[in-house]
C-alpha positions as CSV (number, residue, x, y, z in Angstrom):
1,M,2.4,-23.6,-32.6
2,K,4.4,-20.4,-31.9
3,I,6.6,-20.6,-28.9
4,Y,7.0,-17.3,-27.1
5,D,10.1,-16.5,-24.9
6,L,7.9,-15.3,-22.1
7,L,4.2,-15.7,-21.2
8,V,2.9,-13.4,-18.5
9,I,-0.5,-14.2,-16.9
10,G,-1.9,-11.0,-15.4
11,M,-1.2,-7.4,-16.3
12,G,-1.2,-5.6,-13.0
13,P,1.9,-3.9,-11.7
14,A,4.0,-7.0,-11.6
15,G,3.0,-8.3,-15.0
16,M,3.2,-4.8,-16.6
17,A,6.8,-4.3,-15.3
18,A,7.9,-7.8,-16.5
19,S,6.2,-7.5,-19.9
20,A,7.5,-4.0,-20.7
21,M,11.1,-4.8,-19.7
22,A,11.2,-8.1,-21.5
23,S,9.8,-6.7,-24.7
24,A,12.4,-3.8,-24.5
25,L,15.1,-6.5,-24.3
26,G,13.8,-7.9,-27.6
27,L,12.1,-10.9,-26.2
28,E,8.9,-12.2,-27.7
29,V,6.3,-11.7,-25.0
30,L,2.7,-12.8,-24.8
31,A,0.6,-11.3,-22.0
32,V,-2.8,-12.5,-20.9
33,E,-5.2,-10.2,-18.9
34,E,-8.7,-11.3,-18.0
35,N,-10.0,-7.8,-17.5
36,K,-8.1,-4.6,-18.0
37,V,-4.4,-3.7,-18.3
38,G,-3.3,-2.2,-15.0
39,G,-5.1,-4.7,-12.9
40,E,-6.7,-3.8,-9.6
41,C,-4.1,-1.2,-8.8
42,L,-4.9,1.1,-11.7
43,N,-8.6,0.3,-12.2
44,C,-10.1,-0.2,-8.8
45,G,-7.3,0.0,-6.2
46,C,-4.5,2.3,-5.3
47,I,-4.8,4.8,-8.2
48,P,-8.6,5.5,-8.0
49,S,-8.4,5.5,-4.2
50,K,-5.7,8.2,-4.4
51,A,-7.9,10.2,-6.8
52,L,-10.8,10.0,-4.4
53,L,-8.6,10.9,-1.4
54,K,-7.3,14.0,-3.3
55,T,-10.9,15.0,-4.2
56,A,-11.9,14.6,-0.6
57,Q,-8.9,16.5,0.7
58,V,-9.6,19.5,-1.6
59,N,-13.2,19.5,-0.4
60,Q,-12.1,19.4,3.3
61,I,-9.7,22.3,2.7
62,S,-12.3,24.3,0.8
63,H,-14.6,24.2,3.8
64,H,-12.0,25.3,6.3
65,L,-10.4,28.2,4.4
66,E,-10.9,30.5,7.4
67,K,-7.8,28.9,8.9
68,F,-5.9,30.7,6.2
69,G,-7.8,34.0,6.6
70,I,-9.9,33.3,3.5
71,H,-13.7,33.4,3.6
72,S,-15.8,31.8,0.9
73,S,-19.0,29.8,0.3
74,I,-18.4,26.3,-1.2
75,F,-21.0,23.9,-2.7
76,T,-20.0,20.2,-2.9
77,D,-21.5,17.8,-5.3
78,P,-20.3,14.4,-4.1
79,G,-21.6,12.5,-7.1
80,E,-19.7,14.7,-9.4
81,S,-16.6,14.0,-7.3
82,L,-16.9,10.3,-8.2
83,D,-17.2,11.2,-11.9
84,V,-13.9,13.2,-11.7
85,V,-12.2,10.1,-10.2
86,R,-13.4,8.0,-13.2
87,Q,-12.3,10.6,-15.7
88,K,-8.8,10.6,-14.2
89,I,-8.6,6.8,-14.3
90,S,-9.7,6.8,-17.9
91,R,-7.0,9.3,-18.8
92,I,-4.3,7.3,-17.1
93,S,-5.3,4.0,-18.8
94,G,-5.4,5.5,-22.3
95,K,-3.1,5.4,-25.3
96,K,-0.1,6.6,-23.4
97,L,-0.2,3.6,-21.0
98,M,-0.6,1.1,-23.9
99,Q,2.4,2.5,-25.8
100,A,4.6,0.7,-23.3
101,F,3.3,-2.6,-24.6
102,E,3.4,-2.0,-28.3
103,R,5.9,-4.9,-28.7
104,V,3.9,-7.2,-26.4
105,K,1.3,-9.6,-27.8
106,L,-1.7,-8.8,-25.7
107,I,-4.7,-11.2,-25.0
108,I,-7.2,-9.0,-23.2
109,N,-10.7,-9.7,-21.9
110,Q,-10.9,-13.1,-23.6
111,G,-11.2,-15.2,-20.5
112,S,-9.0,-16.4,-17.7
113,A,-5.8,-18.4,-18.4
114,E,-5.5,-22.0,-17.2
115,F,-2.5,-24.4,-17.4
116,V,-2.5,-27.1,-20.0
117,D,1.0,-28.3,-19.1
118,S,4.1,-26.6,-17.6
119,H,4.8,-24.7,-20.8
120,S,1.3,-24.0,-22.1
121,V,-1.9,-22.2,-21.0
122,R,-5.4,-22.1,-22.5
123,V,-7.4,-18.9,-22.9
124,G,-10.8,-19.5,-24.2
125,E,-10.5,-21.9,-27.1
126,N,-6.8,-21.0,-27.8
127,T,-3.7,-22.5,-26.4
128,Y,-0.4,-20.6,-26.0
129,R,3.1,-21.9,-25.4
130,A,6.2,-20.3,-24.0
131,K,9.7,-21.1,-22.7
132,K,9.1,-19.4,-19.4
133,I,5.9,-18.3,-17.7
134,F,5.3,-15.6,-15.1
135,I,2.2,-15.8,-13.0
136,A,1.0,-12.4,-11.9
137,T,-2.7,-12.8,-11.2
138,G,-2.8,-10.6,-8.1
139,T,-5.4,-10.8,-5.4
140,A,-9.1,-10.3,-4.8
141,P,-11.0,-8.9,-1.7
142,F,-11.2,-11.4,1.1
143,I,-14.8,-11.7,2.3
144,P,-14.9,-13.1,5.9
145,N,-17.5,-15.6,6.9
146,I,-20.0,-13.3,8.7
147,E,-23.5,-14.6,9.5
148,G,-26.2,-13.1,7.3
149,F,-23.7,-11.4,4.9
150,D,-24.8,-13.5,1.9
151,K,-28.4,-12.6,2.4
152,V,-27.8,-8.8,2.0
153,D,-28.5,-7.3,-1.4
154,E,-25.4,-7.0,-3.5
155,S,-26.2,-3.3,-4.2
156,L,-25.6,-2.6,-0.5
157,K,-22.2,-4.3,-0.3
158,L,-19.0,-2.6,-1.4
159,T,-15.5,-3.8,-1.9
160,N,-12.7,-2.0,-3.9
161,T,-13.9,-3.8,-7.0
162,N,-17.3,-1.9,-7.2
163,L,-16.5,1.1,-5.0
164,F,-15.4,3.4,-7.7
165,I,-18.3,2.8,-10.1
166,Q,-20.9,4.1,-7.5
167,K,-23.0,7.0,-8.8
168,S,-23.3,8.7,-5.5
169,I,-21.8,9.0,-2.0
170,P,-23.9,7.1,0.6
171,K,-25.2,9.2,3.4
172,S,-24.0,6.6,5.8
173,L,-21.3,3.9,5.5
174,T,-20.0,1.2,7.9
175,I,-16.5,0.0,7.1
176,I,-15.5,-3.5,8.2
177,G,-11.7,-3.4,8.5
178,G,-9.2,-0.9,9.9
179,G,-6.3,-1.4,7.5
180,A,-5.0,0.8,4.8
181,I,-8.1,0.5,2.5
182,G,-10.5,0.9,5.4
183,C,-8.8,4.0,6.7
184,E,-8.3,5.8,3.4
185,M,-11.9,5.2,2.3
186,A,-13.2,6.2,5.8
187,Q,-11.6,9.6,5.5
188,S,-12.5,10.0,1.8
189,F,-16.2,9.3,2.3
190,A,-16.5,11.2,5.5
191,R,-15.0,14.3,3.8
192,L,-17.5,14.0,1.0
193,G,-20.5,13.8,3.3
194,S,-20.9,10.3,4.6
195,N,-21.5,9.4,8.3
196,V,-18.8,6.8,8.7
197,N,-18.2,4.1,11.3
198,V,-15.0,1.9,11.2
199,V,-15.5,-1.5,12.9
200,H,-12.6,-3.9,13.2
201,I,-11.2,-6.6,15.5
202,D,-7.6,-5.3,16.0
203,E,-6.3,-3.2,18.9
204,H,-5.9,-0.1,16.8
205,L,-6.2,1.2,13.3
206,L,-3.5,0.0,10.9
207,P,-2.6,-3.0,13.0
208,F,0.7,-3.4,11.2
209,A,1.8,0.1,12.2
210,D,3.4,1.8,15.2
211,S,0.7,2.2,17.8
212,Q,1.6,5.8,18.5
213,A,1.2,6.6,14.8
214,A,-2.2,4.8,14.8
215,S,-3.3,6.9,17.8
216,I,-2.6,10.1,16.0
217,L,-4.7,8.9,13.0
218,E,-7.5,7.9,15.4
219,E,-7.4,11.4,17.0
220,R,-7.7,13.0,13.5
221,F,-10.6,10.7,12.7
222,K,-12.4,11.8,15.9
223,K,-12.0,15.4,14.8
224,E,-13.6,14.6,11.5
225,N,-16.5,12.7,13.1
226,I,-15.4,9.3,12.0
227,Q,-16.3,6.8,14.6
228,V,-13.7,4.1,15.2
229,F,-14.5,0.9,17.1
230,N,-11.3,-1.1,17.9
231,K,-11.3,-4.7,19.2
232,T,-14.9,-5.1,18.1
233,P,-15.8,-8.5,16.6
234,I,-18.8,-8.6,14.3
235,K,-21.6,-11.1,15.2
236,R,-23.8,-10.8,12.1
237,V,-25.0,-8.6,9.3
238,F,-28.6,-8.2,8.3
239,Q,-30.8,-6.0,6.1
240,K,-34.1,-4.2,6.7
241,D,-35.7,-2.6,3.7
242,D,-32.9,-0.7,2.0
243,K,-30.6,-0.4,5.0
244,V,-27.9,-2.7,6.2
245,F,-27.1,-3.4,9.8
246,V,-23.8,-4.6,11.4
247,E,-24.3,-6.1,14.8
248,T,-21.6,-6.5,17.5
249,D,-21.7,-7.3,21.2
250,S,-22.1,-3.6,22.0
251,H,-23.6,-1.8,19.0
252,I,-25.8,-2.2,16.0
253,F,-24.6,0.0,13.2
254,E,-27.2,1.1,10.6
255,S,-26.0,2.5,7.2
256,E,-26.9,2.8,3.6
257,K,-24.0,0.6,2.6
258,I,-21.1,-1.4,4.0
259,L,-17.6,-1.6,2.8
260,I,-15.6,-4.8,3.3
261,A,-12.0,-4.0,3.7
262,T,-10.8,-7.1,5.5
263,G,-7.7,-8.0,3.5
264,R,-7.0,-9.9,0.3
265,K,-6.8,-13.4,-1.1
266,P,-4.7,-14.7,-4.0
267,N,-6.4,-15.2,-7.4
268,L,-5.4,-18.8,-8.1
269,E,-8.5,-20.9,-8.8
270,E,-8.8,-20.3,-12.5
271,L,-5.1,-21.3,-13.2
272,K,-5.6,-25.0,-12.4
273,L,-2.2,-25.2,-10.7
274,D,-2.8,-28.7,-9.4
275,K,-2.9,-29.9,-13.0
276,I,0.9,-29.2,-13.3
277,G,1.8,-29.6,-9.6
278,I,2.7,-26.0,-8.7
279,K,2.8,-25.7,-4.9
280,Y,0.7,-23.1,-3.1
281,N,-1.0,-22.4,0.2
282,K,-3.7,-20.0,1.6
283,K,-1.2,-17.0,1.3
284,G,-0.4,-17.7,-2.3
285,I,2.0,-19.5,-4.7
286,I,5.1,-20.8,-2.9
287,V,8.3,-19.3,-4.4
288,D,12.0,-19.4,-3.6
289,K,14.1,-16.3,-3.0
290,A,14.5,-15.9,-6.8
291,L,10.7,-15.9,-7.2
292,R,10.7,-19.3,-8.9
293,T,7.9,-21.8,-8.2
294,N,8.8,-25.5,-7.7
295,I,8.8,-25.7,-11.5
296,K,11.9,-23.6,-12.1
297,H,10.9,-22.0,-15.5
298,I,7.6,-20.7,-13.9
299,Y,7.8,-17.7,-11.7
300,A,5.1,-16.2,-9.4
301,I,5.4,-12.4,-9.0
302,G,3.4,-9.8,-7.1
303,D,0.5,-10.3,-4.7
304,C,-0.3,-13.8,-5.9
305,N,2.8,-15.2,-4.0
306,G,1.7,-13.7,-0.7
307,I,5.0,-12.0,0.1
308,S,3.6,-8.5,0.3
309,N,0.4,-6.9,-1.1
310,F,2.0,-3.6,-2.3
311,S,2.1,-2.4,-5.9
312,H,5.6,-1.1,-5.7
313,S,6.7,-4.5,-4.3
314,A,5.0,-6.2,-7.2
315,M,6.7,-4.0,-9.8
316,H,10.1,-4.7,-8.1
317,Q,9.4,-8.4,-8.1
318,G,8.6,-8.3,-11.8
319,M,11.9,-6.7,-12.5
320,I,13.9,-9.1,-10.3
321,A,12.1,-12.2,-11.8
322,L,13.0,-11.0,-15.3
323,M,16.6,-10.5,-14.3
324,N,16.7,-14.0,-12.9
325,A,14.9,-15.5,-15.8
326,I,17.5,-14.2,-18.3
327,N,20.5,-15.0,-16.1
328,P,22.1,-18.3,-17.1
329,L,24.2,-18.4,-14.0
330,P,23.1,-20.3,-10.8
331,F,23.5,-17.1,-8.8
332,K,20.2,-15.2,-8.6
333,I,19.0,-12.0,-7.2
334,H,17.0,-12.6,-4.0
335,Y,13.9,-10.5,-3.4
336,D,14.4,-10.4,0.4
337,K,17.6,-8.4,0.0
338,Y,15.5,-5.3,-0.5
339,F,13.4,-3.4,2.1
340,I,9.7,-3.1,1.5
341,P,8.3,0.2,2.6
342,W,4.6,1.0,2.9
343,S,2.5,4.2,3.0
344,V,-1.1,5.0,3.9
345,F,-2.4,8.2,2.3
346,T,-4.7,9.5,4.9
347,T,-4.4,12.9,6.5
348,P,-2.0,12.6,8.3
349,E,-0.1,10.2,6.1
350,V,1.6,7.1,7.7
351,A,4.7,5.5,6.3
352,N,7.2,2.9,7.5
353,V,10.3,1.0,6.5
354,G,11.9,-1.7,8.6
355,L,11.0,-2.5,12.2
356,T,8.6,-0.7,14.4
357,E,9.5,0.0,18.0
358,K,7.4,-3.0,19.1
359,E,9.0,-5.4,16.6
360,A,12.5,-4.3,17.6
361,L,11.7,-4.9,21.3
362,E,10.1,-8.3,20.5
363,K,13.3,-9.3,18.7
364,G,15.3,-8.4,21.9
365,L,17.4,-5.7,20.1
366,K,19.2,-3.1,22.2
367,V,17.9,0.0,20.5
368,T,17.5,3.7,21.0
369,V,14.3,5.3,19.9
370,I,14.6,8.9,18.6
371,K,11.3,10.7,18.1
372,K,10.9,14.2,16.5
373,D,7.5,15.9,16.5
374,Y,6.3,17.8,13.5
375,A,5.1,20.6,15.9
376,S,8.8,21.3,16.7
377,Y,9.5,22.6,13.2
378,G,8.6,26.0,11.9
379,R,7.7,24.8,8.3
380,A,5.1,22.4,9.7
381,I,3.7,25.2,11.9
382,V,3.3,27.7,9.0
383,D,1.7,24.9,6.9
384,G,-0.8,24.1,9.6
385,A,0.5,20.5,9.6
386,T,1.8,20.0,13.1
387,E,0.3,16.5,13.6
388,G,2.7,13.7,13.7
389,F,6.3,12.7,14.2
390,I,9.3,10.8,12.9
391,K,10.4,7.9,15.0
392,V,13.7,6.2,14.2
393,I,14.7,2.9,15.7
394,T,18.5,3.0,16.0
395,N,21.4,2.3,18.4
396,K,24.4,4.1,19.8
397,K,26.4,3.4,16.6
398,G,23.6,4.9,14.5
399,K,22.5,1.8,12.7
400,I,19.0,2.2,11.4
401,F,16.6,-0.7,12.1
402,G,13.4,1.0,11.1
403,V,11.6,4.3,10.7
404,T,7.9,5.3,11.1
405,I,6.7,8.7,10.0
406,V,3.2,10.0,10.6
407,G,2.5,13.5,9.2
408,E,2.4,15.6,6.1
409,N,4.4,14.1,3.2
410,A,5.3,11.0,5.2
411,S,5.0,8.9,2.0
412,E,7.6,11.1,0.3
413,I,10.2,11.7,3.0
414,I,10.3,8.0,4.0
415,H,12.4,7.3,0.9
416,E,15.6,8.9,2.3
417,W,15.4,6.3,5.1
418,I,14.7,3.4,2.6
419,L,17.9,4.4,0.7
420,A,19.9,4.7,3.9
421,M,18.8,1.3,5.2
422,Q,19.3,-0.4,1.8
423,F,22.9,0.8,1.5
424,K,23.7,0.5,5.2
425,L,24.1,4.2,5.9
426,S,23.9,5.5,9.4
427,M,22.3,8.3,11.4
428,F,25.6,10.1,11.0
429,D,25.3,10.0,7.2
430,I,21.8,11.5,7.4
431,L,23.2,14.2,9.8
432,M,26.0,15.1,7.4
433,T,23.7,15.3,4.4
434,Q,22.6,18.9,3.7
435,H,18.8,19.2,3.4
436,S,17.2,22.1,1.6
437,F,15.5,24.4,4.2
438,P,12.7,24.8,4.9
439,T,11.5,21.5,3.4
440,I,9.5,18.9,5.3
441,S,12.3,16.5,4.7
442,M,14.5,18.7,6.9
443,L,12.8,16.8,9.8
444,N,14.9,13.8,8.7
445,K,18.1,15.8,9.4
446,M,16.6,17.2,12.6
447,V,15.9,13.8,14.1
448,S,19.5,12.7,13.3
449,E,20.7,15.9,15.0
450,D,18.7,14.8,18.1
451,W,20.4,11.4,18.0
452,M,23.8,13.1,17.9
453,M,23.0,15.5,20.7
454,G,22.0,12.6,22.8
455,K,25.3,10.9,22.2
456,L,27.2,14.1,23.1
457,Q,25.3,14.6,26.3
458,E,25.9,11.0,27.4
459,S,29.6,11.0,26.7
460,T,31.7,12.4,29.5
461,T,34.9,11.6,27.5
462,L,33.9,13.9,24.6
463,K,32.9,16.7,27.0
464,K,36.3,16.5,28.8
465,F,38.1,16.5,25.4
466,A,36.1,19.5,24.2
467,R,36.9,21.5,27.3
468,K,40.6,20.7,27.0
469,L,40.6,21.8,23.3
470,F,39.1,25.2,24.2
471,R,41.6,25.8,26.9
472,L,44.4,25.9,24.4
């Protein structure tokens, strides 16, 4: 039997990164993918959702051109919008993508992989063996145990796995869950003609986010007639004729379809991990800081280890795991040395790295909170994008503990703060970096200027020193 250098199970972001890099290094790589290369991210997750968001955003702008002094009549075909999304995904997942894996032996759509022993997996009737194995099986939608849910026709229930193959936009949609997927799809479908309700149990939308940022998003949702019901547990779901109903203590929501956006669960069952003794829990496969399982030549990377459910984190882990796997020394790269940012691509966007204000206070840190509103900046005003702010959690010395941005291009301008935190730069370093004017990223410099002005105003010593200098 041929023995490969590396066997990768799952070709989502983590598996793709590891496979492509390993083959580029000249390693013999076998990759197994049960469905399609790209995993959920490319085929039914972050990429199609962004395509739908863009389509919905263009539709929203086209119906409000009068804000820019333009008058026009626009007709929207929501069904055609979904076709455009599918065409874009088809283009992305074509030959150009597959070129990156020309030197990888691909086993695609031939069944799931299961362990035979610690060096071998079976796919269908074939067994494959490798020196090292990376598990990168990702996650699947988590379906909560809601009374009556299993009795509702499958055609009325949506998750990200079947959302983007729909032929039409439902006239009404109830979304269970107020996280990233729930919020992005709420705005997308509302802008394409659906009456949308978002029902969830948390105190505010994006429960992992800064509460003030969530409030701004909720205000925008109200303006777009998206109804948000926070702190609203669901009692049961039932169907009458071709409609689905979601019942809570205070409301009964009627809609054509429901979207379940209540989180993720790791894809582990098919692997038969117990057969070889790999340890795991409800969150995922247990790994050390080098991303190794308890069987040291087997790594678990990406969402399946439960560290973070972000595609960029999965890609990063794929790279780190490969570096560790080829490193003969006992000193390994630890994944937790790198900050994990996140972004939500609604309008306005929400992005974060590091601690929120609430988290910093809960840790008992002595921090200074510097907040700069988009509305204070001329570029944001002329763009008609005055919603939002940058909030930096810092201290008198300028150490950066965390940053939340809500507003236009938040997902882009957060990267300056990621770099700053990663390399222990300070507010002073941001202040002294020239930013091209008038870019939205100038707000990063402006918030650092506010921090410095606050220090100057508080310091009587500096004021006295300055006055003495100017008397000379």
